[in-house]
Backbone atoms as SQL, in Angstrom:
CREATE TABLE atoms (id INTEGER PRIMARY KEY, chain TEXT, resi INTEGER, resn TEXT, atom TEXT, x REAL, y REAL, z REAL);
INSERT INTO atoms VALUES
  (1, 'A', 1, 'MET', 'N', -12.936, 11.172, -16.878),
  (2, 'A', 1, 'MET', 'CA', -11.546, 10.770, -16.804),
  (3, 'A', 1, 'MET', 'C', -11.443, 9.425, -16.098),
  (4, 'A', 2, 'LYS', 'N', -10.305, 8.809, -16.298),
  (5, 'A', 2, 'LYS', 'CA', -10.031, 7.539, -15.636),
  (6, 'A', 2, 'LYS', 'C', -8.699, 7.662, -14.909),
  (7, 'A', 3, 'ALA', 'N', -8.645, 7.137, -13.697),
  (8, 'A', 3, 'ALA', 'CA', -7.398, 7.066, -12.945),
  (9, 'A', 3, 'ALA', 'C', -7.026, 5.600, -12.786),
  (10, 'A', 4, 'ILE', 'N', -5.795, 5.289, -13.116),
  (11, 'A', 4, 'ILE', 'CA', -5.266, 3.942, -12.931),
  (12, 'A', 4, 'ILE', 'C', -4.149, 4.030, -11.897),
  (13, 'A', 5, 'VAL', 'N', -4.315, 3.287, -10.811),
  (14, 'A', 5, 'VAL', 'CA', -3.337, 3.282, -9.727),
  (15, 'A', 5, 'VAL', 'C', -2.746, 1.881, -9.630),
  (16, 'A', 6, 'ASN', 'N', -1.435, 1.790, -9.785),
  (17, 'A', 6, 'ASN', 'CA', -0.717, 0.529, -9.612),
  (18, 'A', 6, 'ASN', 'C', 0.028, 0.587, -8.292),
  (19, 'A', 7, 'ILE', 'N', -0.191, -0.417, -7.448),
  (20, 'A', 7, 'ILE', 'CA', 0.397, -0.456, -6.122),
  (21, 'A', 7, 'ILE', 'C', 1.207, -1.739, -5.982),
  (22, 'A', 8, 'GLY', 'N', 2.419, -1.609, -5.495),
  (23, 'A', 8, 'GLY', 'CA', 3.270, -2.773, -5.298),
  (24, 'A', 8, 'GLY', 'C', 4.163, -2.590, -4.097),
  (25, 'A', 9, 'LEU', 'N', 4.691, -3.674, -3.612),
  (26, 'A', 9, 'LEU', 'CA', 5.583, -3.625, -2.462),
  (27, 'A', 9, 'LEU', 'C', 6.878, -2.911, -2.832),
  (28, 'A', 10, 'LYS', 'N', 7.401, -2.154, -1.879),
  (29, 'A', 10, 'LYS', 'CA', 8.673, -1.471, -2.090),
  (30, 'A', 10, 'LYS', 'C', 9.791, -2.500, -2.229),
  (31, 'A', 11, 'ALA', 'N', 10.852, -2.082, -2.907),
  (32, 'A', 11, 'ALA', 'CA', 12.039, -2.937, -3.024),
  (33, 'A', 11, 'ALA', 'C', 12.542, -3.258, -1.627),
  (34, 'A', 12, 'GLY', 'N', 12.885, -4.493, -1.408),
  (35, 'A', 12, 'GLY', 'CA', 13.391, -4.911, -0.110),
  (36, 'A', 12, 'GLY', 'C', 12.334, -5.482, 0.817),
  (37, 'A', 13, 'VAL', 'N', 11.058, -5.267, 0.492),
  (38, 'A', 13, 'VAL', 'CA', 9.977, -5.842, 1.301),
  (39, 'A', 13, 'VAL', 'C', 9.700, -7.246, 0.766),
  (40, 'A', 14, 'LEU', 'N', 9.690, -8.219, 1.652),
  (41, 'A', 14, 'LEU', 'CA', 9.449, -9.596, 1.238),
  (42, 'A', 14, 'LEU', 'C', 8.064, -9.745, 0.621),
  (43, 'A', 15, 'ASP', 'N', 7.974, -10.576, -0.414),
  (44, 'A', 15, 'ASP', 'CA', 6.716, -10.805, -1.130),
  (45, 'A', 15, 'ASP', 'C', 6.461, -12.309, -1.191),
  (46, 'A', 16, 'PRO', 'N', 5.843, -12.887, -0.138),
  (47, 'A', 16, 'PRO', 'CA', 5.611, -14.331, -0.121),
  (48, 'A', 16, 'PRO', 'C', 4.732, -14.813, -1.270),
  (49, 'A', 17, 'ALA', 'N', 3.738, -14.031, -1.660),
  (50, 'A', 17, 'ALA', 'CA', 2.876, -14.430, -2.789),
  (51, 'A', 17, 'ALA', 'C', 3.679, -14.458, -4.081),
  (52, 'A', 18, 'GLY', 'N', 4.536, -13.480, -4.269),
  (53, 'A', 18, 'GLY', 'CA', 5.397, -13.458, -5.454),
  (54, 'A', 18, 'GLY', 'C', 6.332, -14.649, -5.481),
  (55, 'A', 19, 'LYS', 'N', 6.893, -14.986, -4.314),
  (56, 'A', 19, 'LYS', 'CA', 7.780, -16.160, -4.235),
  (57, 'A', 19, 'LYS', 'C', 7.028, -17.437, -4.581),
  (58, 'A', 20, 'ALA', 'N', 5.776, -17.562, -4.103),
  (59, 'A', 20, 'ALA', 'CA', 4.976, -18.756, -4.391),
  (60, 'A', 20, 'ALA', 'C', 4.683, -18.873, -5.881),
  (61, 'A', 21, 'VAL', 'N', 4.348, -17.758, -6.516),
  (62, 'A', 21, 'VAL', 'CA', 4.077, -17.773, -7.958),
  (63, 'A', 21, 'VAL', 'C', 5.354, -18.103, -8.720),
  (64, 'A', 22, 'HIS', 'N', 6.472, -17.519, -8.294),
  (65, 'A', 22, 'HIS', 'CA', 7.744, -17.810, -8.955),
  (66, 'A', 22, 'HIS', 'C', 8.084, -19.297, -8.861),
  (67, 'A', 23, 'HIS', 'N', 7.886, -19.867, -7.667),
  (68, 'A', 23, 'HIS', 'CA', 8.141, -21.298, -7.484),
  (69, 'A', 23, 'HIS', 'C', 7.230, -22.137, -8.397),
  (70, 'A', 24, 'ALA', 'N', 5.947, -21.755, -8.474),
  (71, 'A', 24, 'ALA', 'CA', 5.012, -22.501, -9.326),
  (72, 'A', 24, 'ALA', 'C', 5.407, -22.399, -10.796),
  (73, 'A', 25, 'LEU', 'N', 5.814, -21.213, -11.229),
  (74, 'A', 25, 'LEU', 'CA', 6.244, -21.052, -12.626),
  (75, 'A', 25, 'LEU', 'C', 7.481, -21.902, -12.921),
  (76, 'A', 26, 'THR', 'N', 8.404, -21.928, -11.977),
  (77, 'A', 26, 'THR', 'CA', 9.597, -22.762, -12.146),
  (78, 'A', 26, 'THR', 'C', 9.208, -24.237, -12.228),
  (79, 'A', 27, 'SER', 'N', 8.261, -24.651, -11.394),
  (80, 'A', 27, 'SER', 'CA', 7.783, -26.041, -11.423),
  (81, 'A', 27, 'SER', 'C', 7.149, -26.399, -12.758),
  (82, 'A', 28, 'LEU', 'N', 6.585, -25.393, -13.431),
  (83, 'A', 28, 'LEU', 'CA', 5.982, -25.601, -14.751),
  (84, 'A', 28, 'LEU', 'C', 6.994, -25.400, -15.877),
  (85, 'A', 29, 'HIS', 'N', 8.267, -25.298, -15.516),
  (86, 'A', 29, 'HIS', 'CA', 9.384, -25.192, -16.457),
  (87, 'A', 29, 'HIS', 'C', 9.439, -23.855, -17.185),
  (88, 'A', 30, 'PHE', 'N', 8.929, -22.801, -16.562),
  (89, 'A', 30, 'PHE', 'CA', 9.135, -21.453, -17.082),
  (90, 'A', 30, 'PHE', 'C', 10.397, -20.913, -16.408),
  (91, 'A', 31, 'ASP', 'N', 11.529, -21.388, -16.878),
  (92, 'A', 31, 'ASP', 'CA', 12.798, -21.122, -16.226),
  (93, 'A', 31, 'ASP', 'C', 13.380, -19.748, -16.547),
  (94, 'A', 32, 'ASN', 'N', 12.764, -19.024, -17.463),
  (95, 'A', 32, 'ASN', 'CA', 13.284, -17.710, -17.830),
  (96, 'A', 32, 'ASN', 'C', 12.754, -16.594, -16.917),
  (97, 'A', 33, 'VAL', 'N', 11.926, -16.919, -15.918),
  (98, 'A', 33, 'VAL', 'CA', 11.409, -15.925, -14.968),
  (99, 'A', 33, 'VAL', 'C', 12.371, -15.873, -13.783),
  (100, 'A', 34, 'SER', 'N', 12.946, -14.691, -13.543),
  (101, 'A', 34, 'SER', 'CA', 13.937, -14.589, -12.470),
  (102, 'A', 34, 'SER', 'C', 13.352, -14.059, -11.158),
  (103, 'A', 35, 'ASP', 'N', 12.210, -13.373, -11.208),
  (104, 'A', 35, 'ASP', 'CA', 11.599, -12.840, -9.989),
  (105, 'A', 35, 'ASP', 'C', 10.146, -12.493, -10.285),
  (106, 'A', 36, 'VAL', 'N', 9.310, -12.577, -9.263),
  (107, 'A', 36, 'VAL', 'CA', 7.895, -12.212, -9.392),
  (108, 'A', 36, 'VAL', 'C', 7.525, -11.335, -8.199),
  (109, 'A', 37, 'ARG', 'N', 6.874, -10.235, -8.471),
  (110, 'A', 37, 'ARG', 'CA', 6.326, -9.363, -7.432),
  (111, 'A', 37, 'ARG', 'C', 4.835, -9.223, -7.710),
  (112, 'A', 38, 'ILE', 'N', 4.030, -9.373, -6.680),
  (113, 'A', 38, 'ILE', 'CA', 2.580, -9.279, -6.803),
  (114, 'A', 38, 'ILE', 'C', 2.146, -7.891, -6.338),
  (115, 'A', 39, 'GLY', 'N', 1.246, -7.282, -7.073),
  (116, 'A', 39, 'GLY', 'CA', 0.715, -5.975, -6.713),
  (117, 'A', 39, 'GLY', 'C', -0.776, -5.930, -6.978),
  (118, 'A', 40, 'LYS', 'N', -1.300, -4.727, -6.978),
  (119, 'A', 40, 'LYS', 'CA', -2.726, -4.568, -7.274),
  (120, 'A', 40, 'LYS', 'C', -2.904, -3.336, -8.146),
  (121, 'A', 41, 'GLN', 'N', -3.993, -3.348, -8.887),
  (122, 'A', 41, 'GLN', 'CA', -4.332, -2.225, -9.747),
  (123, 'A', 41, 'GLN', 'C', -5.742, -1.776, -9.415),
  (124, 'A', 42, 'ILE', 'N', -5.915, -0.469, -9.252),
  (125, 'A', 42, 'ILE', 'CA', -7.221, 0.115, -8.975),
  (126, 'A', 42, 'ILE', 'C', -7.538, 1.064, -10.113),
  (127, 'A', 43, 'ILE', 'N', -8.710, 0.887, -10.727),
  (128, 'A', 43, 'ILE', 'CA', -9.151, 1.742, -11.829),
  (129, 'A', 43, 'ILE', 'C', -10.394, 2.488, -11.367),
  (130, 'A', 44, 'MET', 'N', -10.340, 3.802, -11.472),
  (131, 'A', 44, 'MET', 'CA', -11.460, 4.636, -11.022),
  (132, 'A', 44, 'MET', 'C', -11.922, 5.550, -12.134),
  (133, 'A', 45, 'LYS', 'N', -13.220, 5.734, -12.228),
  (134, 'A', 45, 'LYS', 'CA', -13.795, 6.727, -13.124),
  (135, 'A', 45, 'LYS', 'C', -13.982, 8.001, -12.306),
  (136, 'A', 46, 'LEU', 'N', -13.447, 9.099, -12.825),
  (137, 'A', 46, 'LEU', 'CA', -13.505, 10.370, -12.122),
  (138, 'A', 46, 'LEU', 'C', -14.357, 11.370, -12.891),
  (139, 'A', 47, 'GLU', 'N', -15.103, 12.156, -12.167),
  (140, 'A', 47, 'GLU', 'CA', -15.887, 13.238, -12.769),
  (141, 'A', 47, 'GLU', 'C', -14.989, 14.463, -12.928),
  (142, 'A', 48, 'GLY', 'N', -15.309, 15.304, -13.897),
  (143, 'A', 48, 'GLY', 'CA', -14.565, 16.540, -14.118),
  (144, 'A', 48, 'GLY', 'C', -13.543, 16.389, -15.215),
  (145, 'A', 49, 'ASP', 'N', -12.839, 17.509, -15.502),
  (146, 'A', 49, 'ASP', 'CA', -11.850, 17.490, -16.580),
  (147, 'A', 49, 'ASP', 'C', -10.539, 18.174, -16.199),
  (148, 'A', 50, 'ASP', 'N', -10.332, 18.431, -14.910),
  (149, 'A', 50, 'ASP', 'CA', -9.115, 19.059, -14.427),
  (150, 'A', 50, 'ASP', 'C', -8.112, 17.967, -14.042),
  (151, 'A', 51, 'VAL', 'N', -7.147, 17.728, -14.922),
  (152, 'A', 51, 'VAL', 'CA', -6.184, 16.645, -14.734),
  (153, 'A', 51, 'VAL', 'C', -5.336, 16.881, -13.482),
  (154, 'A', 52, 'LYS', 'N', -4.897, 18.114, -13.259),
  (155, 'A', 52, 'LYS', 'CA', -4.069, 18.413, -12.085),
  (156, 'A', 52, 'LYS', 'C', -4.828, 18.125, -10.794),
  (157, 'A', 53, 'LYS', 'N', -6.090, 18.527, -10.721),
  (158, 'A', 53, 'LYS', 'CA', -6.917, 18.262, -9.533),
  (159, 'A', 53, 'LYS', 'C', -7.109, 16.766, -9.353),
  (160, 'A', 54, 'ALA', 'N', -7.330, 16.046, -10.451),
  (161, 'A', 54, 'ALA', 'CA', -7.502, 14.598, -10.385),
  (162, 'A', 54, 'ALA', 'C', -6.249, 13.934, -9.821),
  (163, 'A', 55, 'GLU', 'N', -5.074, 14.356, -10.302),
  (164, 'A', 55, 'GLU', 'CA', -3.818, 13.794, -9.796),
  (165, 'A', 55, 'GLU', 'C', -3.660, 14.074, -8.305),
  (166, 'A', 56, 'GLU', 'N', -3.985, 15.283, -7.890),
  (167, 'A', 56, 'GLU', 'CA', -3.888, 15.643, -6.477),
  (168, 'A', 56, 'GLU', 'C', -4.852, 14.809, -5.630),
  (169, 'A', 57, 'ASP', 'N', -6.092, 14.665, -6.108),
  (170, 'A', 57, 'ASP', 'CA', -7.095, 13.888, -5.366),
  (171, 'A', 57, 'ASP', 'C', -6.698, 12.419, -5.250),
  (172, 'A', 58, 'VAL', 'N', -6.250, 11.834, -6.345),
  (173, 'A', 58, 'VAL', 'CA', -5.891, 10.409, -6.333),
  (174, 'A', 58, 'VAL', 'C', -4.641, 10.185, -5.483),
  (175, 'A', 59, 'THR', 'N', -3.704, 11.118, -5.514),
  (176, 'A', 59, 'THR', 'CA', -2.537, 11.023, -4.641),
  (177, 'A', 59, 'THR', 'C', -2.979, 11.012, -3.185),
  (178, 'A', 60, 'LYS', 'N', -3.895, 11.893, -2.836),
  (179, 'A', 60, 'LYS', 'CA', -4.405, 11.936, -1.461),
  (180, 'A', 60, 'LYS', 'C', -5.116, 10.627, -1.105),
  (181, 'A', 61, 'MET', 'N', -5.882, 10.074, -2.050),
  (182, 'A', 61, 'MET', 'CA', -6.552, 8.791, -1.823),
  (183, 'A', 61, 'MET', 'C', -5.528, 7.701, -1.520),
  (184, 'A', 62, 'CYS', 'N', -4.439, 7.695, -2.288),
  (185, 'A', 62, 'CYS', 'CA', -3.393, 6.686, -2.083),
  (186, 'A', 62, 'CYS', 'C', -2.731, 6.858, -0.721),
  (187, 'A', 63, 'GLU', 'N', -2.416, 8.080, -0.382),
  (188, 'A', 63, 'GLU', 'CA', -1.726, 8.360, 0.876),
  (189, 'A', 63, 'GLU', 'C', -2.596, 8.041, 2.093),
  (190, 'A', 64, 'GLU', 'N', -3.914, 8.246, 1.964),
  (191, 'A', 64, 'GLU', 'CA', -4.805, 8.085, 3.111),
  (192, 'A', 64, 'GLU', 'C', -5.492, 6.722, 3.189),
  (193, 'A', 65, 'LEU', 'N', -5.635, 6.027, 2.050),
  (194, 'A', 65, 'LEU', 'CA', -6.430, 4.800, 2.070),
  (195, 'A', 65, 'LEU', 'C', -5.900, 3.669, 1.196),
  (196, 'A', 66, 'LEU', 'N', -5.617, 3.958, -0.043),
  (197, 'A', 66, 'LEU', 'CA', -5.400, 2.887, -1.021),
  (198, 'A', 66, 'LEU', 'C', -4.072, 2.140, -0.860),
  (199, 'A', 67, 'ALA', 'N', -3.031, 2.835, -0.437),
  (200, 'A', 67, 'ALA', 'CA', -1.712, 2.212, -0.319),
  (201, 'A', 67, 'ALA', 'C', -1.210, 2.316, 1.114),
  (202, 'A', 68, 'ASN', 'N', -0.507, 1.294, 1.540),
  (203, 'A', 68, 'ASN', 'CA', 0.203, 1.340, 2.814),
  (204, 'A', 68, 'ASN', 'C', 1.592, 1.870, 2.491),
  (205, 'A', 69, 'THR', 'N', 1.758, 3.176, 2.622),
  (206, 'A', 69, 'THR', 'CA', 2.982, 3.826, 2.139),
  (207, 'A', 69, 'THR', 'C', 4.236, 3.459, 2.928),
  (208, 'A', 70, 'VAL', 'N', 4.077, 2.742, 4.026),
  (209, 'A', 70, 'VAL', 'CA', 5.246, 2.260, 4.764),
  (210, 'A', 70, 'VAL', 'C', 5.935, 1.149, 3.969),
  (211, 'A', 71, 'ILE', 'N', 5.134, 0.286, 3.335),
  (212, 'A', 71, 'ILE', 'CA', 5.716, -0.865, 2.625),
  (213, 'A', 71, 'ILE', 'C', 5.372, -0.905, 1.136),
  (214, 'A', 72, 'GLU', 'N', 4.533, 0.029, 0.656),
  (215, 'A', 72, 'GLU', 'CA', 4.103, -0.003, -0.745),
  (216, 'A', 72, 'GLU', 'C', 4.416, 1.311, -1.457),
  (217, 'A', 73, 'ASP', 'N', 4.747, 1.193, -2.730),
  (218, 'A', 73, 'ASP', 'CA', 4.857, 2.331, -3.635),
  (219, 'A', 73, 'ASP', 'C', 3.636, 2.316, -4.549),
  (220, 'A', 74, 'TYR', 'N', 3.314, 3.468, -5.101),
  (221, 'A', 74, 'TYR', 'CA', 2.194, 3.530, -6.040),
  (222, 'A', 74, 'TYR', 'C', 2.546, 4.437, -7.213),
  (223, 'A', 75, 'ASP', 'N', 1.867, 4.188, -8.303),
  (224, 'A', 75, 'ASP', 'CA', 2.042, 4.967, -9.533),
  (225, 'A', 75, 'ASP', 'C', 0.657, 5.322, -10.036),
  (226, 'A', 76, 'ILE', 'N', 0.461, 6.565, -10.418),
  (227, 'A', 76, 'ILE', 'CA', -0.854, 7.047, -10.859),
  (228, 'A', 76, 'ILE', 'C', -0.777, 7.450, -12.327),
  (229, 'A', 77, 'GLU', 'N', -1.771, 7.024, -13.105),
  (230, 'A', 77, 'GLU', 'CA', -1.928, 7.451, -14.489),
  (231, 'A', 77, 'GLU', 'C', -3.337, 8.011, -14.635),
  (232, 'A', 78, 'ILE', 'N', -3.431, 9.230, -15.128),
  (233, 'A', 78, 'ILE', 'CA', -4.733, 9.857, -15.385),
  (234, 'A', 78, 'ILE', 'C', -4.941, 9.872, -16.896),
  (235, 'A', 79, 'ILE', 'N', -6.071, 9.341, -17.326),
  (236, 'A', 79, 'ILE', 'CA', -6.407, 9.299, -18.748),
  (237, 'A', 79, 'ILE', 'C', -7.639, 10.164, -18.960),
  (238, 'A', 80, 'LYS', 'N', -7.485, 11.160, -19.797),
  (239, 'A', 80, 'LYS', 'CA', -8.570, 12.103, -20.061),
  (240, 'A', 80, 'LYS', 'C', -9.478, 11.588, -21.152);
């Protein structure tokens, strides 16, 4: 199985990197971009075939290590 975890800053948390990219895009005349948020994606190969267990394990990984849950949200996708 594969787990894909997308992590991004919560709404309301300032994103200086996103602001810098947005400014650069505007400077390059990409004027149709109204906001940019920068995040990260983690892709893991998991052993086993129990999707529910995989979701539980990856959630625990996010809560304990992968995401700073004070300022970040995460989304998990398990692909069998």
